[in-house]
C-alpha positions in Angstrom: -107.3 21.5 -15.6 -106.9 24.1 -18.5 -107.3 27.6 -17.0 -108.3 28.9 -20.4 -111.1 26.5 -21.1 -113.9 28.3 -19.1 -113.4 31.5 -21.2 -114.9 29.9 -24.2 -118.5 30.6 -23.1 -120.0 33.5 -21.1 -120.4 32.9 -17.4 -124.1 33.5 -17.5 -124.8 31.0 -20.2 -126.9 28.2 -18.6 -125.2 24.8 -18.4 -126.8 22.0 -20.4 -129.0 19.7 -18.2 -127.0 16.6 -19.3 -123.7 18.2 -18.2 -125.2 19.7 -15.0 -126.3 16.2 -14.0 -122.9 14.8 -14.5 -121.4 17.6 -12.5 -123.9 16.9 -9.7 -123.0 13.1 -9.8 -119.2 13.8 -9.5 -119.7 16.4 -6.8 -121.8 14.0 -4.8 -119.0 11.4 -5.1 -116.4 13.7 -3.9 -118.5 14.6 -1.0 -119.4 10.9 0.0 -115.9 10.0 1.2 -115.9 6.9 -1.0 -114.1 8.3 -4.0 -110.9 6.3 -5.0 -107.7 7.8 -6.6 -108.6 6.3 -9.9 -112.0 8.0 -9.8 -110.2 11.3 -8.9 -108.2 10.8 -12.1 -111.3 10.0 -14.1 -112.9 13.3 -12.7 -109.9 15.3 -13.8 -110.1 13.7 -17.4 -113.9 14.5 -17.4 -113.2 18.2 -16.5 -110.6 18.6 -19.1 -112.7 16.9 -21.8 -114.8 19.8 -22.4 -114.9 23.5 -21.4 -118.6 23.1 -20.3 -117.6 20.4 -18.0 -115.1 22.5 -16.2 -117.6 25.3 -16.1 -120.3 23.2 -14.6 -117.8 21.7 -12.1 -116.6 25.2 -11.0 -120.3 26.3 -10.5 -121.3 23.1 -8.7 -118.3 23.0 -6.4 -118.1 26.9 -5.8 -121.6 27.9 -4.9 -122.1 26.1 -1.5 -118.8 27.0 -0.3 -119.2 30.8 -1.2 -122.7 30.9 0.5 -121.6 29.2 3.6 -118.4 31.5 4.1 -115.6 33.1 2.2 -117.0 36.5 2.8 -113.7 38.0 1.2 -114.8 36.6 -2.2 -117.9 38.7 -2.3 -117.6 41.3 -4.9 -120.7 43.4 -3.8 -119.7 45.4 -0.6 -123.4 45.3 0.6 -123.3 41.4 0.4 -120.0 41.3 2.0 -121.2 43.4 5.0 -124.4 41.4 5.4 -122.4 38.2 5.5 -119.8 39.6 7.9 -122.1 41.1 10.4 -125.2 38.8 10.2 -125.8 36.9 13.4 -128.1 34.0 12.7 -128.8 30.3 13.6 -129.1 27.6 11.0 -132.9 28.2 10.8 -132.4 31.6 9.4 -130.3 30.8 6.6 -133.1 31.3 4.0 -133.3 35.0 5.2 -129.6 35.5 4.7 -129.7 34.0 1.3 -132.5 36.3 0.3 -130.4 39.2 1.6 -127.6 38.1 -0.6 -129.8 37.7 -3.5 -131.1 41.2 -3.1 -127.5 42.5 -3.0 -126.9 40.9 -6.4 -124.3 38.4 -5.2 -125.8 35.4 -6.9 -125.9 37.3 -10.3 -122.0 37.7 -9.9 -121.7 33.9 -9.3 -122.9 33.1 -12.9 -125.0 30.2 -11.7 -128.4 31.3 -12.6 -131.2 30.5 -10.0 -133.2 28.2 -12.5 -130.0 26.2 -12.8 -129.6 25.4 -9.1 -132.3 23.4 -7.4 -130.1 23.4 -4.4 -130.3 27.2 -4.1 -134.2 27.3 -4.7 -134.6 24.7 -1.9 -132.7 26.9 0.5 -134.9 29.9 -0.5 -138.1 28.1 -0.4 -140.5 27.8 2.6 -140.7 24.0 2.2 -138.5 21.7 0.3 -137.4 18.0 -0.1 -134.1 16.6 -1.1 -133.5 14.0 -3.9 -135.3 10.8 -2.9 -137.2 12.4 0.0 -141.0 12.8 0.3 -142.8 14.9 2.8 -146.5 15.6 4.2 -147.4 19.0 5.5 -150.6 20.2 6.9 -151.0 23.9 6.3 -152.6 26.6 8.5 -156.1 26.1 6.8 -156.1 22.4 7.0 -155.0 21.9 3.5 -152.8 18.8 3.1 -149.6 19.0 1.0 -147.6 16.3 -0.1 -144.1 17.1 -1.5 -142.4 14.6 -4.0 -138.7 14.2 -4.5 -136.5 17.3 -5.1 -139.4 19.7 -4.6 -139.5 23.4 -3.4 -142.6 25.5 -2.5 -143.4 28.9 -0.9 -146.6 29.3 1.1 -148.2 32.7 1.1 -151.3 33.0 3.3 -152.6 36.5 3.9 -155.8 38.2 4.9 -157.4 38.0 1.4 -155.8 34.9 -0.3 -154.0 31.6 0.0 -151.2 30.9 -2.4 -148.9 27.9 -2.9 -145.8 28.6 -5.3 -144.4 25.7 -6.7 -140.8 26.6 -7.7 -139.9 23.0 -9.0 -140.8 19.4 -8.4 -144.2 17.9 -7.6 -146.9 18.4 -5.0 -150.2 16.6 -4.2 -152.9 18.8 -2.6 -156.1 18.0 -0.8 -157.7 21.4 -0.2 -158.9 22.4 3.3 -161.9 24.4 4.4 -160.8 27.9 5.1 -163.0 29.5 7.6 -162.3 33.0 6.2 -163.3 32.0 2.8 -160.0 33.0 1.1 -159.5 31.5 -2.4 -156.7 29.0 -2.8 -154.4 29.2 -5.7 -151.5 27.1 -6.8 -148.9 28.8 -9.1 -146.1 28.0 -11.3 -144.3 29.8 -14.0 -146.7 28.6 -16.6 -150.2 28.7 -14.9 -152.4 29.7 -12.0 -154.6 26.9 -10.7 -157.7 27.4 -8.6 -159.0 24.2 -7.0 -162.8 23.9 -6.6 -162.8 21.6 -3.7 -160.5 18.8 -4.9 -157.4 16.6 -4.8 -154.9 17.2 -7.5 -151.2 16.8 -8.4 -149.0 19.6 -10.0 -145.6 19.0 -11.5 -143.1 21.4 -13.0 -139.4 21.6 -13.8 -137.0 18.8 -14.0 -137.6 16.8 -17.2 -141.2 17.8 -17.9 -142.2 20.6 -20.3 -144.6 23.1 -18.9 -146.7 22.3 -16.0 -148.5 18.9 -15.5 -151.8 18.9 -13.7 -153.7 15.7 -12.7 -157.1 15.9 -11.0 -158.1 12.9 -9.1 -161.2 14.3 -7.6 -163.2 17.5 -7.8 -162.2 20.2 -10.4 -159.4 22.7 -11.0 -159.8 26.0 -13.0 -156.3 26.4 -14.9 -155.3 29.8 -16.3 -152.3 30.1 -18.5 -149.9 32.9 -17.6 -149.1 33.7 -21.3 -152.6 32.7 -22.8 -156.1 34.0 -22.3 -159.2 32.8 -20.6 -159.3 29.6 -18.4 -160.3 26.0 -18.7 -161.9 23.7 -16.0 -160.0 20.4 -15.6 -162.3 17.7 -14.4 -161.7 14.8 -12.2 -160.0 11.9 -14.1 -158.3 14.4 -16.4 -154.6 15.3 -16.8 -153.6 18.6 -18.5 -150.2 19.8 -19.8 -150.2 23.7 -19.4 -147.5 25.3 -21.6 -147.2 28.5 -23.5 -150.7 29.4 -24.9 -152.1 25.8 -24.9 -153.7 23.4 -22.6 -153.5 19.8 -23.7 -155.8 17.2 -22.0 -155.5 13.4 -21.7 -157.0 10.8 -19.2 -155.7 10.5 -15.8 -153.2 7.6 -15.2 -152.9 5.5 -12.0 -149.2 6.3 -11.7 -149.8 10.0 -11.6 -150.1 10.2 -7.9 -148.9 6.7 -6.8 -145.8 8.3 -5.3 -148.0 9.8 -2.5 -148.3 6.0 -1.3 -144.6 5.4 -1.9 -145.0 3.5 -5.2 -144.1 3.9 -8.9 -146.5 2.1 -11.1 -145.6 0.7 -14.5 -148.3 -0.6 -16.8 -146.7 -1.9 -20.0 -144.3 1.1 -19.6 -141.2 1.5 -21.6 -138.0 0.6 -19.5 -136.6 3.9 -20.5 -139.5 5.9 -19.2 -139.5 3.9 -16.0 -135.8 4.5 -15.5 -136.3 8.2 -16.0 -139.0 8.2 -13.2 -136.7 6.3 -10.8 -133.8 8.6 -11.6 -135.8 11.5 -10.0 -135.4 9.7 -6.6 -131.8 8.8 -6.8 -128.7 11.1 -6.3 -126.4 11.2 -9.3 -127.1 9.6 -12.8 -129.4 6.7 -13.5 -129.7 5.9 -17.3 -131.0 3.3 -19.6 -129.1 2.2 -22.6 -131.1 2.8 -25.8 -130.9 -1.0 -26.8 -133.0 -1.9 -23.9 -135.1 1.2 -23.5 -137.9 -0.2 -25.6 -138.5 -3.2 -23.3 -142.0 -3.2 -21.6 -142.4 -3.3 -17.8 -145.5 -3.9 -15.6 -145.5 -3.9 -11.9 -145.7 -1.8 -8.8 -142.3 -0.8 -7.2 -141.5 0.8 -3.7 -139.9 4.1 -4.1 -138.0 3.9 -0.9 -135.7 1.2 -2.2 -134.3 2.1 -5.4 -131.6 -0.6 -5.2 -134.4 -3.3 -4.8 -136.2 -2.0 -7.9 -132.9 -2.2 -9.9 -132.4 -5.8 -8.7 -135.9 -6.7 -9.7 -135.5 -5.3 -13.1 -132.2 -7.2 -13.5 -133.7 -10.5 -12.4 -136.9 -10.2 -14.6 -135.5 -8.6 -17.7 -132.6 -9.2 -20.1 -130.6 -6.4 -18.6 -127.5 -5.9 -16.4 -126.7 -3.2 -14.0 -123.5 -1.3 -15.0 -122.0 0.8 -12.3 -119.5 3.3 -13.4 -119.4 4.6 -9.8 -121.9 4.6 -7.0 -123.6 7.6 -8.4 -123.4 6.7 -12.1 -125.6 3.6 -13.0 -126.7 2.4 -16.4 -129.0 -0.4 -17.5 -127.4 -2.2 -20.3 -128.2 -5.5 -22.3 -127.4 -8.5 -20.2 -123.7 -9.4 -20.3 -122.5 -5.9 -21.2 -121.9 -4.9 -17.5 
């Protein structure tokens, strides 16, 4: 491991999404207890191959350990004191993390908040892990479904009801508030006000801007960087980004995940694999030589391995497993 390799790039520079995913895959493998001696050597070669690899690895491996202990490593004396003297149970970890955030500890770590879904999940009021889905009924009766790797904050006060989507995807069925408080769903791109409706909102991961799909009712969408608002009608999908709102027809697969399904309708294999990758720890990829194959069918999200087996049996593809957490669909015979 070259000690000087990490100095080539400032510590605050974001790690590229591709390298970050590789670091997550390797870290998951080391924590699984299944890693072999050869895989450890392969991990070492990966770390030495590029300075960004090593930087991503150090951030991935170091952040959880630092937050769970190692108070002597804290540079900020306020944060060090908070960690050494705080008495808390596991349910109060989010409070402690916010204390450390306020003490600028996480800025010193160099792993920016937007680069760490793990950290955002710890800070959020509600969150799901990769592959997990969750249903929550809020105090006003609003039904909230959280898709895989999602984090949200809930802010209900005397005058308003707000749901802040940090990252991931939610499906909302609005409840009737006896106090008449308006309901808002907020992302970094937009503020959405449902007008008695059911809708899905997604942001972060591999999508650009915020995606809004309205299955019933209407939603008023206001861009944070733009001016004015637009009503998104039932049966419409909108991409909210920058200063523009781009409309398209609603697709059946937009909210199929609520029922535990992923639906493909003459879908490119590469696009289907990208969807499945959201529900699987590590890396799931599709070789460009087979990415253009078309797939039609409904697949159960709770059995990722079964979906891969079905694809392998029905298409001219093979499943190539570099490790348990590193899987690629390649042309049949290449695995």
